[in-house]
N, C-alpha and C positions, 0 to 999 in steps of 0.2 A: 526522270522522275516526272510525277505527278504535277500539275500547275497548282500551287499556292495562289493563284488569281484568279481562278472560277471552278466552281464546281459541276455544273452543268454544260453540256457541250451546246455552245450558242453563240454567234458572233458577240465580242466583247464590245464591240462598239455600236451595234445598231440591233442586237439581240433576235435577230434572224436564226431559224433552225438549221440552216442549209439543204431543205427543199429546192429551194431555186437557183440557189448558189452555193457550191458545196466550200464547207468549212476547211480551212489550211490551219495547222496550229504553227504560230507566230513566236518566235523567238524575242523577246524584247529588247534583248540588246544582242548586239552583233559587232564583227569586227576582228580584229585579231584577238583570238582566245575567249571572247566574250559570249558568243552564240553557247560553245561547252559548258561556260559558266550559269546561263541561262537555263540551261537543262540542269545543271548539277544541284542548282536550287529551287527548281520548278517556276521561273519568270518566263513564262510564255501564256497565251490566250490561243481561243481561235476566232479567227475572222473569216469571213466570207471573201472566198479568193478572189472573183472579179472586182468587186466594190470597195471593199475594206480592205482587202490586203496588196493587192496589186495595182490595177488599172483605175479604180473611181478616184475622182478629183481630190477627195480626202482620205485616200488610203495609205497604209502605214508606209509602203513603200514608195510614196510620190509626194506624200505631205510632212514638211518638218515638223510643222504643228502637231500632227496626228504624232507622228513616232516620238516629238518628246514629250505629249500626254502619255502616252502609253510605256515611257520611260521612267517620268516620275509616278505612276502608279505602281508601278514593279519596285523602286525603290521604298515607296510606303509598303508595301505587301511586305518585300523582305527583310525594312527592318522589325515590324510587326510580326512576322510568323518566327524570324530569330532570336528577336530583342538585342537588335545592333543599333549601334549609334549611326548618325551620319558620318562619321568618321572614319568608320570600320567599314561601312559601304565604299566608300571612297576609295578605301585602301584595297578592294577586291575591284570594283569596277571602273577605278579611273576617274570617277566626278560626279560632285552633286546635282542632281537633276530636279530638286526640289527649291521651288524658288517661294521659300516662304521665310 
């Protein structure tokens, strides 16, 4: 499924277009069965492979703060796009990521 979080093919975190650092598709939620749910609901974003996805200090796979930020953004997008409540989100993805 296409991403519900962005329409342009650019890094969700830094806005680069992938010419100097190729873009990867990043599933927001991972772990047992959650990657598939991310795919099913379009909860994925483009990230620069080296800097924002894998190896940079604040990359999604190295920084808990970045991963948590993306998960909160994913939860908001899911609730808005599908008209679901926080409780409905938790029943599908296992926990709440929004600290409001």
